[in-house]
N, C-alpha and C positions, 0 to 999 in steps of 0.2 A: 457205569450204566445203571439206570433204574427203570423198571417197567411197572407201571401202576395205573390204576383207574382213578382219575381225578375226582370222580363223584363219590368215592368211598369216604367214610368218616375218618379213617386213619390212613395216612398216605405212607410216608417214610421219614426217617431221620436224615435231614440234609447234611451233606459233607463238603459242600462247596458253595461259593457265593451264587453261582448259577442255580443250583438246586434250591437255595433259599429264596432266590428271586422267583422261581417257578412256583414254589409253594405259596409264597405271599400273594402272587397273582390269583392262584386258584382259590385261596381263602377269601380274597376280596370279591371274586366273582360269586362264590357260593353264599356270601353274605348279602347279595342282592345289590351291590353297588351299581348305580345307574349310568355312570359315565367314567371314562378312563382317559388319562392324559398320555399322549404320544408326541413325538417330534418327527418332522419330516426328515428325510435322509440327508439333506444338505447337498444334493447333487449339483444344484444350480444356484446356490446361495446359502446363507446361514440357515441352519435348521430352525423350523418354526414349530411352536407348541400348538397342538390341536387336541381338543376334547372330542372323543368319539362316544356316541351313545351305545348303551347296552343293546337296544333294539336293532341298531345298524349292524352290530357285530353278530347278533343272532341271525339276522337276515343273510349276512355274508356266509356264515357257517352252513346254514340250511341250503343255500344256493350251491355251495361246493359239494355238500353231501348228496344232493339230488343229481348233480352232474356226474360224479364219480360212483354213484350208487354205493356209498359207504354204509356199512351195517354196524350195529352194536358189537363191541369187542374187536372190531378191526383195529390194527395197530398203526399209530401215526408216529413217525420219527420227529422228535423235537430237538433241534440242534442249532437254532437261531436265537439271538438275544431277545429276551421277552420285552425289553423296553422299546423295541421297534414293532410296528404293526404286524409284520410277517411272522415274527416269532410268537407274539401274543395270540394271533389267530390260529396257530397250530393247537394251542391249548384250548381256545374257545371252541374249536370244532370238536375236540374230545369231550369237553364239558357239555356241549349242546347235543351231540350225537351219540354220547355214551361210548366213546372210543377208548382204547387203552393207549397209554403214552410210553414210548421208549425214549428215555431222556438221556441225551449225550451232550456234554459241555461243548459249546461252539468251538470249532477249530477248522483249519483248512481242509481236513479230511475226517469227517465225523465217523466214518466206517472203519477207520484204521485199527482201533482197539475194541471194536464192537463184536461180541460173540454172535454167531449165526442166529438170526431171528427173522420170521416172516413179517415184512412191513408192507402195509397196504397203501400208505400215503407218506410221501416225503417231499420236503421243499429244500432246494439248494440255490445259492447264488452261483453264477457261472464259474467263478474261480474255484469254488468247492467242488463242483461237478468235474471240472478239468483235473483237479488233483486226484479225485476218486478214480477217474478213468486212467490216469497216468500210473496209479499205484498197482494196477494189475490185479486188484482184489476180485475174487469170484463173486460177481454181483447177483448171481442166481440164488445164493444162500440167503439173500435179503429180499430180493424183488421178484422172485418167481411168481408170487401171488399178488403183485402190486396192482393197484387200480389207478395209480397216477404218481409219477415222479414229476414234480413241478419245478421249473427253472425260471427265475425271475430276479428282479432287482437291478439288472444291468443288461446291456446288449450281449447276445450270444454270437460268437464268431462262426463263420461258415465251416471252419475246420471242426469246431466242437459239434455243430449240427450234423456234419457228415458222420462223425464217429458215433453220435447218439442214435442216428437213424438206422443203424445196423443192429441195435440191441432189441431183444425180444420182449421188451417191457414198454408199457404206455408212457411216453415222455412228452410233456407239454411245455411250451413256453407260455408264460402268463403275462398279462398286462394289468397293472394296477398301481396304486400309490396309497399313502397314508389316508388321504382325503376320501378315497373310495373303499377304505377298510380292506386293504389288500386287493387281490385280483378280481376283476369284473369281466375278463375276457381271456381266451386261451387260443392257441393254435398248435397244430402238430409241428414237428420239426421241419417238415417239408412244405408246409402251407404258408403262402405269403399273407393271408388274411387272418386277422384275429376274429373270433366269434364270441359274441357277448353271452353271458350266463343269465339264465332266467328271463326276467322282464326288464332288464336294463335298457334304458333309452339312450340313444346317442345322437349327436348333431355336431355342427361346426359353427364357429363364430365368423366374423368378417375376415379373419386371418386364415381361415380353413383349419383352425385348431379345434381339436376334439373337446366336446363337452359331454358330460355323463350325468344321468339321473336314474335313481332306483331306490329300493328300500334301504340299501346299504349306505346311501347318501342322505337318508331321511327325506327322500323325495324332493330334494332340492338339486338344482344344477351345479355340478362341479366343473369349473373351467380349467382345462389343461393348456400347456404350451406345446403340445405335440401336434404337428401338422399331419393331417391324415387325408386319405381318399376313402370316402364311404362307398362301399359296393352296394349295400342294401341296408335295411333297418337293423341288421344284426352282425354285419361284417364290415371291417375297416382295415386299411393298411396304413402303417406309419411311415411317413416320408422323412421325418426329422423333427428337431425341436426348433420352435420359433426363436427361442433365446440363444440358439447356437448358430443361427444363420449368419454367414459371413457376407458382408456387403463390400464387394470389390469393384471399383469403378462403376458403381450403380447397378451391378449385376449380382444376383443372389446365388450363393453356393451353399449346399447342405453338406457339411463335413461328414455326416453319418453315411452318405452315399459313397464317398471316397473311402472311408474306413471299412465299409463292408467289402469292397473290392480288394483292398489290401489284405484284409483278414482271410481272404480265400487263397492267398499266395503262400507257398512254402518259403518265400524269401522275406516275409514280413519281419520287422524287428521284434525283440522280446516283448516289449510293451510300448504302446504309442497312442497318440491321439492327434487330431487336427483342429487347429483353432485359427482365428484371424488375429493378427497383431497390427497395431497402428502403422499406417504408411502415409507419407506426406503427399504422394501422388494419387494412389488408388483408394485411400481411406482405410482399407484393411487389406492385408496381404495373407493369402492362404499359406499356412505354415504347419509342417509336421514336426512334432516333438517326440523324441523316443529315448528310451533307456537301454543300456546294454550294448554289447558289441554288434555293430551292423556294418558288415564289410561292403566296400564300394560296389562289388559285382552284384550283391543282393539288392542294394539301393537302386542300381541302374535297372535291374530286372523289374522292380516294383514301378519305377518311373515308366518303363515301357508298357507294363500292364495297364497302368492308369491312362496312358495315351490312347490305348485301344478302346476305352470306354467313354472318355471325356474330352471336351474341347480344351485347348491349351490354356485359356483364361481360367478354367476351373482347377487346374493342377497346382499342387504345392510349389511355391517359389523358393522356399527354404526348407532344409531338413536339419533340425537342430537337436543335438544330443544333450540330455540333461543327466546329471549324476543320479538323481532320483526324482520321482514325482511326489507331490503332496496328496494326501488322502483325506476324505471326509471321515467323520466318526463312525460311519457305517461301512467303511472299507472301500468306497468307490474313489476313483481318481478325481481329485479336485482340480479340474482343468484351469479354472480361473485363478486359483491361488498359485498353481504351478507356473502359469504364464506370467502372473504378476511378479513373482520372485525372479524369474528370468529377466524380465524387462528392468526390474530394479537393479539387477547386477550388471546391466549393460553400461 
């Protein structure tokens, strides 16, 4: 663990690759570099290189600072890879807002070996937050004075939301991507609608997919593949991804809606996702892939639960066990590659 102010002239002597990466980024920022190269997470395809302007990163940092009322010398926990936008923006917020950084090498549980320290801002991906909650660590020694624990990068299960909702700290699910310089919207654990930050503009294209414009996008529209319902000019609800829609017999199915219900069940498999696989009759067949032991009684219970929410044509037609899933470089399940390897083995 290192605690430092990134604006100081002398920081610390690095003892790991991660610390060297952090220091290198801080030095580039303080040298006045005007743009930075990142890569998308690769959730729905190969990671793409994207240059992000310094002005966009400053705008994003200021937006977060205003939202959470961050003050100089507040402590931000940095425990995400710096070569991704989420990790880099933790440092940029510290550099722009004069925050202190508590630096911990990325791991499944960044708090595991961390000495008690008051942290005002922390960002985790859902699997990190799950591991933290499972560990039984006394979170009050870290977050009693927290202004925001931010969860993002992947969908949050209902069970994780339920456990998080009972904690006495402000916890938010965030929405954003590399192209929007991390989060541009947030919601509480119990809120169905995301609320935009600052003066972010939102709209939809002909597919009802969200588009975003603001200072953090250099005032140009960024088009997403997230199908949304817009409640008003600052609130929206995500229905699913356009590139994940399953077209079965001419009818469209959003796998995220099925996954959400399954995630609320105590009978869910250890890890799973739903995708469409080619079918000679229906075009695509709704299929659930899972890993780990999943006993028949639990599988039947999940089937019964789904039937109470969906029509029969929307339900999975196959439940296929895989020895393991494939993952992207950012740690997310690579659904397309996992399915492709399964189909190749058939």
